[in-house]
C-alpha positions as CSV (number, residue, x, y, z in Angstrom):
1,M,-3.6,30.2,29.9
2,F,-4.1,33.7,29.2
3,M,-1.5,34.4,26.6
4,A,-0.8,38.5,26.2
5,F,2.7,40.4,25.5
6,M,3.9,44.1,26.5
7,V,4.7,46.5,23.7
8,K,6.5,49.8,24.1
9,K,5.3,52.8,21.7
10,K,6.9,56.2,21.5
11,I,4.7,59.0,21.2
12,S,5.8,62.5,20.8
13,G,9.2,61.5,22.4
14,K,7.6,59.8,25.6
15,D,7.3,56.0,26.4
16,Y,3.9,54.5,26.7
17,Y,3.4,50.8,27.4
18,Y,0.5,48.7,26.1
19,L,-0.6,45.1,26.7
20,N,-1.5,43.3,23.2
21,E,-2.8,40.0,22.3
22,N,-2.8,38.1,18.9
23,K,-6.1,36.4,17.6
24,R,-6.9,34.7,14.4
25,V,-10.1,36.3,13.0
26,E,-11.5,34.8,9.7
27,G,-8.2,33.4,9.2
28,K,-6.0,36.3,9.7
29,V,-3.9,37.0,12.7
30,K,-4.8,40.3,14.2
31,T,-3.5,42.2,17.4
32,K,-5.8,43.7,19.7
33,T,-4.7,46.0,22.5
34,L,-6.1,44.8,25.7
35,A,-5.0,47.6,28.1
36,Y,-2.6,50.5,28.8
37,L,0.0,49.8,31.2
38,G,1.6,52.9,32.1
39,K,4.7,55.3,31.3
40,T,7.3,53.3,33.1
41,E,8.6,49.9,32.3
42,K,8.3,49.0,36.0
43,E,4.8,50.1,36.5
44,A,3.8,48.4,33.2
45,K,5.2,45.0,34.2
46,K,3.3,45.1,37.7
47,K,0.2,46.1,35.8
48,M,0.5,43.2,33.2
49,K,1.3,40.8,36.1
50,E,-2.1,41.5,37.8
51,I,-4.0,41.5,34.5
52,I,-2.7,38.5,33.4
53,E,-3.2,36.8,36.7
54,E,-6.9,37.9,36.6
55,G,-7.4,36.5,33.1
56,N,-6.1,33.5,34.2
57,K,-8.3,32.8,36.9
58,K,-11.3,33.9,34.8
59,E,-10.2,31.2,32.0
60,E,-9.9,28.5,35.0
61,K,-13.5,29.4,36.0
62,K,-14.6,29.2,32.3
63,K,-12.6,26.1,31.6
64,E,-14.7,22.9,31.7
65,E,-13.0,19.4,32.2
66,V,-11.8,18.2,28.7
67,V,-13.7,15.6,27.2
68,L,-12.2,13.5,24.1
69,T,-14.7,11.4,22.6
70,K,-13.6,8.3,20.4
71,E,-14.7,9.3,16.8
72,K,-15.8,6.2,14.8
73,I,-14.4,6.4,11.3
74,T,-14.7,4.6,8.2
75,I,-11.6,3.2,6.7
76,D,-11.9,5.1,3.6
77,D,-12.1,8.2,5.9
78,L,-9.1,7.2,7.4
79,A,-7.0,6.6,4.5
80,N,-8.0,10.1,3.4
81,F,-6.9,11.6,6.8
82,C,-3.6,9.7,6.4
83,K,-3.0,11.2,3.0
84,A,-4.0,14.9,4.1
85,K,-1.7,14.7,6.9
86,G,1.2,13.1,5.7
87,F,0.8,9.7,7.2
88,V,0.3,7.2,4.4
89,F,-0.2,7.8,0.7
90,R,-1.2,5.4,-2.2
91,S,1.9,4.2,-4.0
92,S,2.5,6.0,-7.4
93,D,-0.5,8.3,-6.7
94,I,0.4,10.6,-9.6
95,Y,-0.4,7.7,-11.9
96,G,-3.6,6.6,-10.0
97,G,-2.1,4.7,-7.7
98,F,-1.3,0.7,-7.8
99,A,-3.4,-1.7,-5.8
100,G,-2.1,-3.2,-2.9
101,F,0.8,-0.8,-2.6
102,W,1.4,2.2,-0.2
103,D,3.8,4.7,0.8
104,F,4.8,6.1,4.2
105,G,4.9,9.9,4.4
106,P,7.0,12.0,6.5
107,L,4.8,11.5,9.7
108,G,3.9,7.7,8.8
109,V,7.5,6.6,8.5
110,E,8.2,8.2,11.8
111,L,5.4,6.5,13.5
112,F,5.8,3.2,11.7
113,N,9.5,3.3,12.9
114,N,8.8,4.0,16.3
115,I,6.4,0.9,16.4
116,K,9.3,-1.4,14.7
117,N,11.9,0.0,17.5
118,E,9.3,-0.6,20.2
119,W,8.6,-4.4,19.0
120,W,12.6,-4.9,18.4
121,N,13.2,-3.6,21.9
122,Y,10.6,-5.5,23.6
123,F,11.1,-9.1,21.9
124,V,14.8,-8.8,21.1
125,R,17.0,-6.4,23.0
126,S,15.3,-7.0,26.3
127,K,15.3,-10.9,25.8
128,E,18.2,-13.0,27.0
129,N,17.4,-15.8,24.7
130,V,16.3,-14.0,21.4
131,V,18.8,-12.7,18.7
132,G,17.9,-10.9,15.5
133,I,18.6,-11.5,12.0
134,E,18.0,-9.8,8.6
135,G,17.4,-12.0,5.6
136,S,17.3,-11.3,2.2
137,I,14.1,-10.7,0.3
138,I,15.0,-13.4,-2.5
139,S,16.3,-16.4,-1.8
140,N,17.0,-20.0,-3.6
141,P,13.5,-21.2,-4.9
142,R,13.9,-24.5,-3.4
143,I,13.3,-23.1,0.1
144,W,9.8,-22.3,-1.2
145,E,9.5,-25.8,-2.8
146,A,10.6,-27.2,0.8
147,S,8.4,-25.2,2.7
148,G,5.1,-26.1,0.8
149,H,4.6,-22.5,-0.4
150,L,4.7,-23.5,-4.1
151,E,2.1,-26.2,-3.7
152,N,0.0,-25.0,-0.8
153,F,0.1,-21.0,-0.3
154,S,-2.9,-20.3,-2.7
155,D,-6.3,-18.7,-1.9
156,I,-9.6,-19.2,-4.0
157,A,-10.7,-16.6,-6.1
158,V,-14.3,-16.0,-6.0
159,I,-17.0,-13.7,-7.8
160,C,-20.3,-12.8,-6.2
161,K,-22.9,-14.2,-8.6
162,K,-25.0,-10.9,-7.6
163,C,-22.9,-8.0,-7.1
164,K,-19.9,-9.0,-9.4
165,K,-17.4,-8.2,-6.9
166,S,-14.3,-10.3,-6.6
167,T,-12.6,-11.4,-3.4
168,K,-10.7,-14.5,-2.1
169,I,-11.5,-17.2,0.4
170,D,-10.0,-19.8,2.5
171,K,-10.7,-23.3,1.1
172,S,-12.4,-24.4,4.0
173,E,-14.8,-21.6,3.4
174,L,-16.1,-22.8,-0.1
175,G,-19.7,-23.1,-0.2
176,K,-20.2,-22.0,3.4
177,V,-19.9,-18.2,3.4
178,K,-21.7,-15.5,1.6
179,C,-20.6,-12.5,-0.2
180,E,-19.5,-9.6,2.7
181,F,-21.1,-6.9,0.5
182,C,-24.6,-8.3,-0.4
183,G,-24.8,-11.8,1.0
184,G,-24.7,-13.2,-2.5
185,E,-23.3,-16.7,-3.3
186,Y,-19.8,-16.7,-4.5
187,E,-18.6,-18.7,-7.4
188,S,-15.1,-20.0,-7.7
189,Q,-12.7,-19.0,-10.0
190,G,-9.9,-21.6,-9.1
191,D,-6.9,-21.7,-7.0
192,F,-4.1,-18.9,-7.2
193,N,-0.8,-19.2,-5.7
194,L,0.2,-16.0,-3.9
195,M,3.8,-16.0,-4.4
196,F,5.4,-13.3,-6.4
197,K,7.8,-14.3,-9.0
198,T,10.7,-12.8,-10.3
199,N,13.9,-13.9,-12.6
200,V,17.3,-13.7,-11.3
201,G,20.2,-13.5,-13.8
202,A,20.4,-11.8,-17.2
203,T,21.5,-14.4,-19.8
204,I,20.2,-17.6,-18.4
205,P,17.1,-16.3,-16.0
206,L,16.5,-18.4,-12.9
207,E,12.8,-18.1,-11.7
208,S,12.4,-17.5,-8.0
209,Y,10.3,-15.4,-5.6
210,L,9.8,-12.5,-3.4
211,R,9.4,-13.9,0.3
212,G,5.7,-14.5,1.3
213,E,7.0,-14.3,4.8
214,T,10.0,-13.8,7.3
215,A,10.0,-17.3,8.8
216,Q,11.7,-19.4,6.3
217,G,15.0,-17.5,6.6
218,M,15.1,-18.0,10.2
219,F,14.6,-21.7,9.9
220,T,17.4,-22.0,6.9
221,N,19.7,-20.0,9.2
222,F,19.0,-21.9,12.3
223,K,21.9,-23.9,12.7
224,L,24.4,-20.8,11.7
225,V,22.9,-18.8,14.2
226,H,22.9,-21.6,16.8
227,Q,26.8,-21.7,16.2
228,T,27.7,-18.2,16.1
229,S,25.5,-16.5,18.5
230,R,26.5,-19.5,21.0
231,M,22.8,-19.5,22.0
232,Q,21.8,-22.9,23.6
233,L,18.1,-24.3,23.6
234,P,15.5,-22.9,24.2
235,F,16.2,-19.8,22.1
236,G,14.6,-17.8,19.8
237,I,15.4,-16.0,16.3
238,A,13.4,-12.7,15.3
239,Q,13.2,-10.9,12.0
240,M,11.2,-8.1,10.9
241,G,10.8,-7.2,7.2
242,R,9.1,-6.8,3.8
243,C,7.0,-9.4,2.5
244,F,5.1,-10.0,-0.5
245,R,1.8,-11.6,-1.4
246,N,0.0,-11.4,-4.9
247,E,-3.3,-11.1,-3.2
248,I,-6.5,-11.4,-5.1
249,A,-8.4,-8.6,-4.1
250,P,-6.2,-6.1,-1.8
251,R,-8.8,-3.6,0.3
252,D,-9.1,-2.1,3.6
253,F,-6.3,0.3,3.1
254,L,-3.2,-1.0,4.9
255,F,-5.0,-4.2,6.1
256,R,-4.6,-6.3,3.0
257,S,-1.9,-5.3,0.6
258,R,0.7,-6.9,-1.6
259,E,3.9,-5.4,0.0
260,F,3.8,-5.3,3.7
261,H,6.1,-6.0,7.0
262,I,6.0,-9.0,9.3
263,G,7.7,-9.1,12.7
264,E,8.3,-13.0,13.9
265,I,10.0,-15.1,16.1
266,E,10.8,-18.7,15.6
267,F,11.5,-20.0,19.1
268,F,13.3,-23.1,19.1
269,L,13.1,-25.8,22.0
270,N,13.7,-29.5,22.8
271,P,10.5,-31.2,21.6
272,D,10.1,-33.1,24.8
273,E,10.3,-30.2,26.9
274,K,7.2,-29.5,28.7
275,K,8.0,-27.0,31.3
276,C,8.7,-23.3,30.6
277,S,10.9,-21.6,33.1
278,L,9.9,-18.3,32.3
279,L,6.2,-18.4,32.8
280,T,5.3,-16.3,35.7
281,K,2.0,-15.9,37.7
282,E,2.0,-12.3,35.9
283,H,1.9,-14.5,32.6
284,L,-0.6,-17.1,34.1
285,D,-3.1,-14.2,35.5
286,I,-3.4,-12.0,32.2
287,K,-7.2,-11.9,31.5
288,V,-8.3,-13.1,28.0
289,R,-11.3,-12.6,26.0
290,L,-11.3,-15.7,24.2
291,L,-13.3,-17.1,21.2
292,D,-12.7,-20.8,21.8
293,A,-13.2,-23.6,19.1
294,E,-15.9,-25.1,20.8
295,T,-18.1,-22.1,20.5
296,Q,-17.3,-21.6,16.7
297,E,-18.2,-25.2,16.2
298,K,-21.8,-24.2,17.5
299,N,-21.8,-21.0,14.9
300,S,-21.4,-18.5,17.7
301,E,-19.0,-15.6,18.2
302,E,-19.5,-15.6,22.0
303,L,-16.4,-14.4,23.8
304,K,-15.5,-15.9,27.0
305,E,-13.7,-14.1,30.0
306,T,-10.7,-16.4,30.8
307,T,-7.1,-16.3,31.5
308,I,-3.8,-17.9,30.2
309,G,-3.6,-20.0,33.2
310,K,-7.2,-21.3,32.6
311,M,-6.4,-22.1,29.2
312,L,-3.2,-24.0,30.0
313,K,-5.3,-26.0,32.6
314,E,-7.8,-26.8,29.7
315,N,-4.9,-28.2,27.7
316,R,-5.3,-25.7,24.8
317,L,-1.7,-24.9,24.5
318,E,1.6,-25.9,26.1
319,E,3.5,-23.9,28.7
320,W,6.2,-22.3,26.2
321,H,3.1,-21.4,23.7
322,A,1.1,-19.7,26.7
323,Y,4.2,-18.0,27.7
324,W,4.8,-16.5,24.1
325,L,1.0,-15.9,23.8
326,A,1.1,-14.0,27.1
327,E,4.2,-11.9,26.1
328,Q,2.3,-10.9,22.8
329,I,-0.6,-9.7,25.0
330,L,1.6,-7.8,27.4
331,W,3.2,-6.0,24.5
332,F,-0.3,-4.7,22.9
333,N,-1.3,-3.8,26.6
334,S,2.1,-1.4,26.7
335,L,0.7,0.2,23.5
336,N,-2.8,0.7,25.0
337,L,-4.2,-1.8,22.6
338,R,-6.3,-3.7,25.4
339,E,-9.4,-4.4,23.1
340,I,-8.0,-7.5,21.7
341,K,-9.5,-10.8,21.5
342,I,-7.9,-14.6,21.0
343,R,-9.4,-16.6,18.5
344,E,-8.4,-20.3,18.7
345,H,-8.3,-22.3,15.4
346,K,-10.6,-25.0,15.0
347,K,-9.5,-28.3,14.1
348,D,-10.5,-28.0,10.6
349,E,-8.6,-24.9,10.1
350,L,-5.2,-25.9,11.8
351,S,-2.2,-26.1,9.2
352,H,-1.1,-29.8,9.0
353,Y,2.0,-29.1,11.1
354,S,0.1,-27.1,14.0
355,S,-1.1,-28.6,17.1
356,A,-2.4,-25.3,18.2
357,T,-2.9,-21.9,16.6
358,F,-4.5,-18.7,18.1
359,D,-5.2,-15.4,16.3
360,I,-5.0,-12.3,18.0
361,D,-8.0,-10.0,16.7
362,Y,-8.7,-6.3,16.9
363,E,-12.0,-4.6,16.1
364,Y,-11.3,-2.4,12.9
365,P,-14.1,-0.3,11.3
366,F,-14.6,-3.0,8.7
367,G,-15.0,-5.7,11.6
368,S,-12.8,-7.8,14.0
369,R,-9.6,-9.1,12.2
370,E,-6.2,-10.7,12.8
371,V,-3.5,-8.2,14.0
372,A,-1.1,-11.1,15.0
373,G,-0.8,-14.9,15.6
374,N,0.8,-17.5,17.5
375,A,1.3,-20.9,16.4
376,N,2.9,-24.4,17.6
377,R,4.6,-25.4,14.5
378,G,6.2,-28.4,15.8
379,Q,9.2,-29.9,13.9
380,F,7.8,-29.4,10.6
381,D,9.9,-26.6,9.0
382,L,13.1,-27.9,10.1
383,K,12.3,-31.6,8.8
384,Q,11.3,-30.2,5.6
385,H,14.5,-28.4,5.0
386,E,16.6,-31.1,6.4
387,K,15.1,-33.4,4.0
388,A,15.3,-31.0,0.9
389,S,18.9,-29.8,1.6
390,R,20.2,-33.1,2.9
391,Q,21.9,-31.1,5.9
392,N,21.7,-32.3,9.4
393,L,20.0,-29.6,11.3
394,E,20.1,-31.1,14.7
395,V,21.8,-29.3,17.4
396,F,23.5,-30.7,20.9
397,D,20.8,-30.1,23.9
398,E,22.9,-29.5,26.9
399,P,20.1,-30.3,29.4
400,S,19.2,-33.5,28.0
401,G,22.7,-34.4,26.8
402,S,21.6,-35.4,23.5
403,K,21.1,-34.0,19.9
404,V,17.7,-33.0,19.0
405,L,15.7,-31.3,16.0
406,P,13.9,-28.6,17.8
407,K,10.0,-27.9,17.6
408,V,9.0,-24.5,16.9
409,I,6.6,-21.9,18.5
410,E,6.1,-18.7,16.4
411,P,4.5,-15.5,17.4
412,T,3.8,-13.3,14.6
413,F,2.8,-9.7,13.8
414,G,1.4,-7.8,10.9
415,M,3.3,-4.4,11.4
416,E,1.1,-2.4,9.1
417,R,-2.0,-3.9,10.9
418,I,-0.6,-2.8,14.2
419,L,-0.2,0.9,12.9
420,L,-3.8,0.8,11.7
421,A,-4.9,-0.4,14.9
422,L,-3.2,2.3,16.7
423,L,-4.5,5.1,14.2
424,V,-8.2,3.6,14.8
425,K,-7.9,3.7,18.6
426,A,-6.1,6.9,18.5
427,Y,-8.7,8.9,16.5
428,S,-10.8,11.2,18.9
429,K,-12.7,14.6,18.8
430,N,-12.7,17.4,21.3
431,S,-15.7,19.4,22.2
432,K,-15.1,21.8,19.5
433,G,-15.3,19.0,17.0
434,E,-11.4,19.1,16.4
435,I,-9.6,15.8,15.6
436,V,-7.0,14.7,18.5
437,L,-5.0,11.8,17.7
438,Q,-4.2,10.1,21.1
439,L,-1.3,8.0,20.1
440,P,0.9,6.6,23.1
441,R,3.5,9.1,23.6
442,K,6.6,6.7,23.0
443,I,5.3,6.2,19.5
444,A,4.1,9.6,18.4
445,P,5.8,10.9,15.0
446,V,6.4,14.0,16.6
447,K,7.2,14.2,20.5
448,A,7.0,18.0,20.8
449,A,6.3,21.4,19.1
450,I,8.1,24.4,20.1
451,F,6.5,27.9,19.7
452,P,7.4,31.5,20.3
453,I,4.2,33.3,21.6
454,V,4.6,36.1,18.9
455,K,7.1,36.5,15.9
456,K,9.6,38.9,17.9
457,S,13.2,38.1,17.9
458,E,13.3,37.9,22.0
459,F,11.0,34.9,21.7
460,E,12.3,33.2,18.8
461,E,15.9,33.4,20.1
462,I,14.7,31.1,23.2
463,S,12.5,29.3,21.1
464,K,14.9,28.2,18.6
465,M,17.5,27.5,21.4
466,V,15.0,25.3,22.8
467,F,14.3,23.6,19.4
468,K,17.8,22.9,18.8
469,D,18.4,21.2,21.8
470,L,15.7,19.0,21.9
471,K,16.3,18.1,18.2
472,K,19.3,16.3,19.3
473,D,17.3,13.7,21.4
474,F,13.6,13.7,19.9
475,N,11.8,14.3,16.7
476,V,10.5,18.0,17.4
477,V,9.1,20.6,15.1
478,Y,9.5,24.3,15.5
479,D,5.8,26.4,14.4
480,S,5.6,30.2,14.6
481,G,2.7,30.3,12.1
482,G,-0.9,31.5,13.2
483,S,-2.6,31.7,16.6
484,I,-1.3,29.6,19.7
485,G,-4.6,28.0,19.6
486,R,-4.3,27.1,15.8
487,R,-0.8,25.7,16.5
488,Y,-2.1,23.7,19.1
489,A,-4.8,22.1,17.1
490,R,-2.4,21.4,14.1
491,N,-0.4,19.3,16.8
492,D,-3.0,17.5,18.1
493,E,-4.5,16.1,14.9
494,I,-1.0,14.6,14.2
495,G,-0.9,13.2,17.8
496,T,2.1,15.5,18.9
497,P,1.8,14.8,22.8
498,F,3.6,18.2,24.1
499,C,3.5,21.6,23.0
500,I,6.2,24.0,24.5
501,T,5.5,27.8,24.4
502,I,8.1,30.5,25.1
503,D,5.9,33.6,26.6
504,G,6.5,36.7,28.3
505,D,7.3,35.2,31.3
506,S,10.2,32.9,29.8
507,I,12.6,35.8,29.1
508,K,12.8,36.9,32.8
509,G,12.0,33.5,34.3
510,K,14.0,31.4,31.8
511,D,11.0,29.0,31.6
512,A,8.6,27.8,29.1
513,T,4.9,26.2,29.5
514,I,4.5,22.6,28.5
515,R,1.0,21.7,27.5
516,D,-0.4,18.2,27.5
517,R,-2.3,17.2,24.3
518,D,-5.0,15.0,26.1
519,T,-5.8,17.3,28.9
520,T,-4.7,20.4,27.7
521,K,-3.3,21.4,30.9
522,Q,-0.1,23.4,31.3
523,V,2.8,23.7,33.5
524,R,6.0,25.8,33.6
525,V,9.5,24.3,33.4
526,K,12.8,25.9,33.4
527,V,14.3,25.8,30.3
528,Q,17.6,23.9,31.4
529,D,15.3,21.1,32.5
530,L,13.0,20.9,29.6
531,K,15.1,17.9,27.8
532,E,14.9,15.8,30.9
533,T,11.4,16.6,31.5
534,I,10.2,15.6,28.1
535,R,12.1,12.4,28.3
536,K,10.5,11.5,31.5
537,L,7.0,12.4,30.5
538,I,7.4,10.2,27.2
539,N,8.5,7.3,29.4
540,E,5.7,7.9,31.6
541,E,8.2,8.2,34.4
542,I,6.3,11.3,35.8
543,D,2.9,13.0,35.3
544,L,2.8,16.8,35.5
545,F,-0.8,17.0,34.5
546,K,-2.9,15.1,37.0
């Protein structure tokens, strides 16, 4: 939009009106006079309107369709971008960092909280059969002994004989995989348990552990939750929180770190229950790019186009397992992460307690890696805790009229990995080579930026009023520094979906322009309607920029 404003100058006691425009030249904002408008305010306003309308027409003719290009970026460049813009910093950065630990900056914490809230709203608040808990990070060490973490929660540390870089591999990969950096052979350095040790108590310290996953707190609290929430089988317990793993070789920015967040659901049901009452045609018809076990056995990574329904007919999973895998895919779709693929675990890599496990993978700059998973854990965990605690964990199942020890379906999510996938997907550039972060509106850290066209009291007064009103409901920013174009660019690169400008027409018309990040199109909206309009735009209830 052609942006200009009227100024009045008094020369020799007489009023003269001019049309001015602010532009950034060599890093400095300079004012340029575009036209003389006349000696009276009425005449000046009429002429200004004609000039602006003509200018808008010319700009529309010159304007080409906005094309945003998805930009490939290395994981190191993405980490540098996140640091520069205030998304993610190295923990203890002034001391050179601390491998495997990260801090979220002002924009990062907003983005991460929005992702976590979306997860919680979808998987807990919108479900009638799921409740949430918040377990402690440190718990009785007997839990980790019963769960098998102290004995089996380990990786093999290896060093490449050729390039000498260290990493970790699974036991099943020993002797089968080559160095990912140079193709050399690995030399085993032995098993290393991933649990973080700590001491509890001052005088007689008891060795304990920081939790390596959120799941165990849901298993140990299962019966209490069943009793106090009055939930009947089948039902789920959800938890999201910090977990800790003493990784041998943390790498790839947020992907493999030593402190991270897991979002997890343990869904409990009668072990004899075969039918899922919630499985709909929508679930069954979901299209899936599947890397099945048979294809992997042939040393191939060819993906097969299939559906959840076909996977069910092929007996790759049970109905409740299919339902939860479908729900995970639907949630990823809601975040516009549609490029995911499903990898079926081969028999030799299945955990001893699992009858079927699937990874949900995303194509990161360093390759296709797991962002979420889904396992049929059977009765293993409850049986282990029943045996170790000597407590009966059976519950009454109303449909069967008997007491049962439930089996468990476990959808799990790496929350930082989801954030990383969203940043990779969003990173784009416009025709000028400027970064545009195309984050989904509902998770963008800043929802709108409010600008006065120039730093003049009449524009700033309305802008600050709009800012204060929107701030009550949304995370918004006020920006009056630099040209309008520079302010647009600043907000495009951090993912702000909307920019609201108070311009020359706003004072009389009591309205403002809303600019869309992805199309750069603008519409005028009454100031009194801005809050409701922004809310509807964020929730995609309306589209004003077609």
